[in-house]
C-alpha positions as CSV (number, residue, x, y, z in Angstrom):
1,M,0.0,29.0,4.3
2,L,-2.5,26.1,4.8
3,K,-2.5,24.9,8.4
4,V,-3.6,21.3,8.9
5,F,-4.4,19.7,12.3
6,L,-3.1,16.2,11.8
7,N,-4.3,13.4,14.1
8,S,-3.9,9.7,14.3
9,H,-4.0,6.7,16.6
10,V,-1.2,5.0,14.4
11,N,2.1,4.5,16.2
12,A,3.9,2.2,13.8
13,P,5.9,4.5,11.5
14,Q,6.9,1.9,8.9
15,V,3.6,0.0,8.4
16,G,0.5,1.1,6.5
17,F,-0.8,4.4,7.7
18,G,2.4,5.1,9.5
19,T,4.2,5.2,6.2
20,L,1.9,7.9,5.1
21,L,2.4,9.9,8.4
22,A,6.1,9.8,7.9
23,A,5.8,11.0,4.3
24,L,3.5,13.8,5.4
25,Q,6.3,15.2,7.5
26,K,9.0,14.7,4.9
27,F,7.4,15.6,1.5
28,M,4.6,18.1,2.1
29,R,4.9,21.3,0.3
30,L,6.4,24.4,2.0
31,D,3.0,26.2,1.8
32,V,1.4,23.5,4.0
33,R,2.1,23.1,7.7
34,F,0.9,20.1,9.8
35,D,0.2,20.8,13.4
36,L,0.6,17.7,15.6
37,R,-0.3,19.5,18.9
38,H,-3.6,18.5,20.5
39,E,-4.5,21.8,22.1
40,G,-4.6,25.4,21.0
41,H,-4.0,24.8,17.3
42,D,-5.2,27.4,14.8
43,A,-5.6,25.0,11.9
44,D,-7.7,25.6,8.7
45,V,-8.7,22.0,8.4
46,E,-8.4,18.7,10.3
47,L,-7.1,15.4,8.9
48,Y,-7.3,12.1,10.7
49,V,-5.2,9.2,9.4
50,G,-6.4,5.7,10.2
51,Q,-9.6,3.7,10.4
52,P,-13.0,5.0,11.6
53,F,-13.3,3.0,14.7
54,D,-16.3,3.4,17.1
55,C,-13.9,5.1,19.5
56,F,-12.5,7.6,17.0
57,E,-13.9,10.6,18.9
58,R,-11.4,10.2,21.7
59,Y,-8.6,11.0,19.3
60,W,-10.1,14.4,18.5
61,K,-8.9,17.1,20.9
62,P,-10.7,20.5,21.3
63,G,-8.8,23.3,19.6
64,N,-9.5,27.0,19.8
65,G,-13.3,26.6,19.3
66,K,-13.0,27.2,15.5
67,K,-15.4,25.2,13.4
68,L,-13.2,23.2,11.1
69,R,-13.9,20.7,8.3
70,R,-12.8,17.2,9.4
71,G,-11.5,14.7,7.0
72,I,-10.1,11.2,7.3
73,F,-7.5,9.4,5.2
74,T,-8.4,5.8,5.2
75,M,-8.8,2.6,3.2
76,F,-10.1,-1.0,3.2
77,E,-8.9,-4.1,1.5
78,A,-12.2,-6.0,0.8
79,P,-15.2,-5.3,-1.5
80,K,-17.5,-4.6,1.4
81,L,-16.9,-2.2,4.3
82,P,-17.3,-3.2,8.0
83,P,-21.0,-2.5,8.9
84,Q,-20.2,0.3,11.3
85,W,-17.9,2.3,9.0
86,P,-20.5,4.3,6.9
87,R,-22.2,5.4,10.2
88,N,-18.9,6.3,11.8
89,L,-17.8,8.3,8.8
90,K,-21.0,10.2,8.5
91,E,-21.1,11.1,12.2
92,G,-17.4,12.0,12.6
93,F,-16.2,13.5,9.3
94,D,-17.0,15.9,6.5
95,F,-14.9,14.3,3.8
96,V,-13.0,11.1,3.1
97,V,-9.6,10.6,1.3
98,V,-8.8,7.1,-0.1
99,P,-5.7,6.0,-2.1
100,S,-7.4,4.2,-5.0
101,R,-10.3,4.4,-7.4
102,W,-11.3,0.9,-6.3
103,C,-11.5,2.0,-2.7
104,A,-13.6,5.0,-3.7
105,E,-16.1,2.7,-5.5
106,V,-16.4,0.4,-2.5
107,F,-17.0,3.3,-0.1
108,K,-19.7,4.8,-2.5
109,T,-21.4,1.4,-3.0
110,D,-21.6,0.8,0.7
111,G,-23.4,4.1,1.3
112,V,-20.7,6.6,2.3
113,D,-22.5,9.8,1.4
114,L,-19.6,12.3,1.7
115,P,-17.1,13.9,-0.7
116,I,-14.5,11.2,-1.5
117,Y,-11.1,12.3,-2.8
118,I,-8.6,9.9,-4.3
119,V,-5.0,10.5,-3.4
120,P,-2.7,7.5,-4.2
121,L,0.2,6.7,-2.0
122,G,3.8,6.9,-3.2
123,V,7.4,5.9,-2.8
124,D,10.5,7.9,-1.8
125,P,12.4,8.0,-5.1
126,E,15.7,8.6,-3.3
127,E,15.2,5.8,-0.8
128,W,13.7,3.1,-3.0
129,A,16.1,2.7,-5.9
130,P,18.0,-0.2,-7.5
131,P,21.5,-1.0,-6.3
132,R,24.3,0.4,-8.5
133,V,25.6,-3.2,-8.8
134,R,23.3,-6.0,-7.9
135,P,25.2,-8.6,-5.7
136,E,25.9,-11.9,-7.4
137,H,24.3,-14.9,-5.9
138,P,24.1,-18.6,-6.9
139,T,20.4,-19.1,-6.4
140,F,17.3,-17.7,-8.2
141,N,15.6,-15.8,-5.4
142,V,11.9,-15.4,-5.3
143,I,10.6,-12.9,-2.8
144,W,7.2,-12.5,-1.2
145,V,6.5,-9.8,1.5
146,G,3.2,-9.6,3.5
147,T,1.9,-8.1,6.7
148,L,-0.7,-9.0,9.3
149,F,-3.1,-10.9,7.0
150,G,-0.6,-13.0,5.2
151,D,-3.2,-15.1,3.5
152,R,-4.9,-12.1,1.9
153,K,-1.6,-11.1,0.3
154,G,-1.3,-14.6,-1.2
155,G,1.6,-16.1,0.8
156,E,0.2,-19.6,0.5
157,I,-0.4,-19.1,-3.3
158,V,3.3,-18.3,-3.7
159,E,4.3,-21.4,-1.8
160,R,1.9,-23.6,-3.8
161,V,3.2,-22.4,-7.1
162,F,6.8,-22.6,-6.0
163,D,6.4,-26.2,-4.8
164,K,5.1,-27.2,-8.2
165,I,7.7,-25.6,-10.5
166,A,10.9,-24.8,-8.5
167,R,14.2,-25.9,-10.0
168,P,17.0,-27.1,-7.8
169,D,18.7,-23.6,-7.7
170,W,15.6,-21.7,-6.7
171,R,15.0,-20.2,-3.3
172,L,11.8,-18.8,-1.8
173,I,12.2,-15.9,0.7
174,M,9.1,-15.0,2.6
175,K,9.0,-12.0,4.9
176,C,6.0,-11.6,7.1
177,N,4.9,-10.8,10.6
178,P,4.9,-13.5,13.3
179,S,1.1,-13.5,13.1
180,Y,1.3,-15.5,9.8
181,S,-0.9,-18.5,10.7
182,K,1.5,-21.2,9.6
183,F,3.7,-20.6,12.6
184,G,1.3,-19.3,15.2
185,G,3.6,-16.3,16.0
186,T,6.1,-18.5,17.8
187,V,9.0,-18.6,15.3
188,I,11.3,-15.8,14.3
189,K,13.4,-17.4,11.6
190,L,13.1,-20.7,9.7
191,S,14.9,-22.2,6.8
192,W,13.4,-25.4,5.3
193,G,15.3,-26.7,2.2
194,Q,14.6,-24.2,-0.6
195,K,12.4,-22.0,1.6
196,R,13.4,-19.3,4.1
197,Y,10.9,-17.5,6.3
198,A,11.7,-14.2,8.1
199,L,9.0,-13.6,10.7
200,M,10.1,-10.2,12.1
201,P,9.7,-6.5,11.6
202,M,12.3,-5.0,9.2
203,Q,13.5,-1.5,8.7
204,R,13.4,-0.1,5.2
205,H,17.2,-0.4,4.7
206,E,16.9,-4.1,5.7
207,L,14.1,-4.7,3.1
208,L,16.2,-2.9,0.5
209,R,19.1,-5.2,1.2
210,M,16.9,-8.2,0.9
211,Y,15.6,-6.9,-2.5
212,D,19.2,-6.4,-3.7
213,F,19.5,-10.2,-3.6
214,G,16.2,-10.9,-5.2
215,D,15.5,-11.9,-8.8
216,V,11.8,-11.5,-8.8
217,A,9.0,-10.5,-6.3
218,V,5.5,-12.0,-6.3
219,F,2.5,-10.2,-4.9
220,P,-0.6,-12.3,-5.7
221,T,-2.9,-10.3,-3.5
222,R,-6.6,-11.0,-3.1
223,G,-7.4,-7.4,-2.0
224,E,-5.6,-4.1,-1.3
225,G,-6.7,-0.7,-0.4
226,F,-3.8,0.5,-2.5
227,G,-0.8,-1.8,-2.8
228,L,2.3,0.0,-1.6
229,I,4.5,-3.1,-1.3
230,P,4.7,-3.9,-5.0
231,L,5.3,-0.3,-5.8
232,E,8.3,-0.2,-3.4
233,Q,9.6,-3.5,-4.9
234,A,9.4,-2.2,-8.4
235,A,11.1,1.0,-7.4
236,A,13.9,-1.1,-5.9
237,G,14.5,-2.6,-9.4
238,L,12.8,-5.9,-9.1
239,P,10.4,-7.4,-11.7
240,V,7.2,-7.8,-9.8
241,I,4.4,-10.3,-10.5
242,L,1.2,-8.6,-9.4
243,S,-2.5,-9.4,-9.3
244,R,-4.9,-7.3,-11.4
245,S,-6.8,-6.7,-8.1
246,S,-8.6,-4.0,-6.1
247,G,-6.4,-1.0,-5.4
248,C,-3.5,-2.3,-7.5
249,L,-5.7,-1.8,-10.6
250,D,-4.6,1.9,-10.7
251,F,-1.0,0.9,-11.7
252,V,-0.7,-2.8,-12.5
253,D,-0.9,-2.2,-16.2
254,N,1.4,0.8,-16.4
255,G,4.3,-1.2,-17.9
256,A,6.1,-1.6,-14.6
257,F,4.6,-5.0,-13.6
258,L,4.1,-8.5,-14.8
259,P,0.3,-8.7,-14.4
260,V,-1.8,-11.7,-13.3
261,N,-5.5,-12.0,-14.1
262,C,-7.9,-12.9,-11.3
263,G,-11.1,-14.8,-10.9
264,K,-13.3,-14.6,-7.8
265,E,-13.6,-16.9,-4.7
266,D,-15.2,-16.7,-1.3
267,F,-12.6,-15.8,1.3
268,L,-12.8,-15.3,5.0
269,F,-11.7,-11.7,5.8
270,V,-12.3,-9.9,9.1
271,E,-14.8,-12.5,10.3
272,R,-16.9,-12.4,7.1
273,I,-17.0,-14.5,3.9
274,L,-16.5,-12.1,1.0
275,P,-16.0,-12.5,-2.7
276,M,-12.3,-11.7,-3.1
277,D,-10.0,-11.9,-6.0
278,A,-8.4,-15.2,-6.9
279,P,-5.0,-14.8,-8.8
280,N,-4.4,-17.1,-11.7
281,E,-1.7,-19.5,-10.4
282,A,-0.8,-20.7,-13.9
283,E,0.1,-17.2,-15.0
284,I,2.2,-16.7,-11.9
285,A,4.1,-19.8,-12.8
286,E,4.6,-18.6,-16.4
287,H,6.0,-15.3,-15.2
288,L,8.4,-17.0,-12.7
289,V,9.8,-19.3,-15.4
290,W,10.2,-16.4,-17.8
291,C,12.2,-14.5,-15.2
292,Y,14.3,-17.6,-14.5
293,E,15.0,-18.4,-18.2
294,N,15.6,-14.7,-19.2
295,R,17.5,-13.2,-16.3
296,E,19.1,-10.4,-18.2
297,K,15.7,-9.4,-19.7
298,A,14.1,-9.7,-16.3
299,R,16.7,-7.4,-14.8
300,A,16.3,-4.9,-17.6
301,F,12.5,-5.0,-17.0
302,G,13.1,-4.3,-13.3
303,L,15.2,-1.3,-14.1
304,K,12.6,0.1,-16.5
305,A,9.9,-0.5,-13.8
306,S,12.0,1.5,-11.3
307,K,12.1,4.5,-13.6
308,I,8.4,4.4,-14.1
309,V,7.4,4.0,-10.5
310,R,10.0,6.5,-9.1
311,G,8.9,9.0,-11.7
312,D,5.1,8.6,-11.7
313,W,4.3,7.3,-8.2
314,S,6.5,9.4,-5.9
315,W,5.3,11.0,-2.6
316,Y,5.8,14.4,-4.2
317,R,2.9,13.9,-6.5
318,T,0.8,12.5,-3.7
319,M,1.4,15.5,-1.5
320,D,0.6,17.9,-4.3
321,A,-2.8,16.3,-4.7
322,L,-3.5,16.0,-1.0
323,A,-2.6,19.7,-0.4
324,D,-5.0,20.7,-3.2
325,F,-7.9,18.9,-1.7
326,L,-7.2,20.1,1.8
327,T,-7.0,23.7,0.5
328,L,-10.4,23.1,-1.1
329,E,-11.9,21.8,2.1
330,A,-10.5,24.6,4.1
331,G,-12.4,27.1,1.9
332,K,-9.2,28.6,0.5
333,K,-9.9,27.4,-3.0
334,K,-13.1,27.1,-5.0
335,E,-12.0,24.2,-7.1
336,V,-9.3,21.6,-7.5
337,V,-6.8,22.4,-10.3
338,D,-3.9,20.6,-11.9
339,V,-4.5,17.1,-10.4
340,G,-5.9,15.5,-13.6
341,E,-6.4,11.8,-13.4
342,L,-4.0,11.4,-10.5
343,A,-6.7,12.3,-7.9
344,P,-10.2,12.8,-9.2
345,V,-13.0,13.9,-6.9
346,V,-15.8,11.3,-6.5
């Protein structure tokens, strides 16, 4: 039995790192136990989930005096880390776990001189699944979902393309947090002509219901640490138009997505101008028109995508790889076995 002292400052169970924390409790193997207590634990290894803030030490509680290897599961969405991150990681941790090859390269390039393990995130194959019968609807529904930094996930790109090519029976549905800059955080729901904005948190079952009425999802991101949203959308049976960008590069060309090439552009992210990906808007438009003019083929593509994602990118595979690396760091295994290309050691 591997005992892992799990710690985190994250308290939003359905967003980002919170999704991982929930999966750790549901999908981890029977030979691994996570201890959420802050005192008296007898763990073999420590794992912190979140970002390496300056104040990270306050989250670590003294245990039984045992010297443990400390790791962190983290990620970043831009090609350059915040200046303090390499120092924080070196001072506070013995190893780093990231969800994508792109993330690992960014961390290495920015001077993180620690063992870096790649463990991709996943989907719950029982929860994220296509409806048995997709509800009929009179409009062609285009869906975009973003979170705190709506512009990084390409919300305004989707609007711009939609405005240029939308037919009379098209509808754009945009789900994002109230911090999306267009509305200043003051509006919860808006419906303007062919566009509908939902500025509110949603539970997973609510998102799935929205996806049931979708015809295509668009995710023209400029930068992702991994890209869980498009994986969930594909698992739900939607054809997904996705940037060949950053963390999404690990799966965008696996046959489950409609890929979009990217150039580069200077973009303001976390108070710095950085060279981020610029999705090709003409390619987005071509994919949207194809989905509109070939609805049966698009639906069949979505069903094929769901099988690929739910089979190859489930939480079960994620947890197998993570357990292997934690066992290695705990000193209970001399080398990693049977993880192949899913989670190479950098």
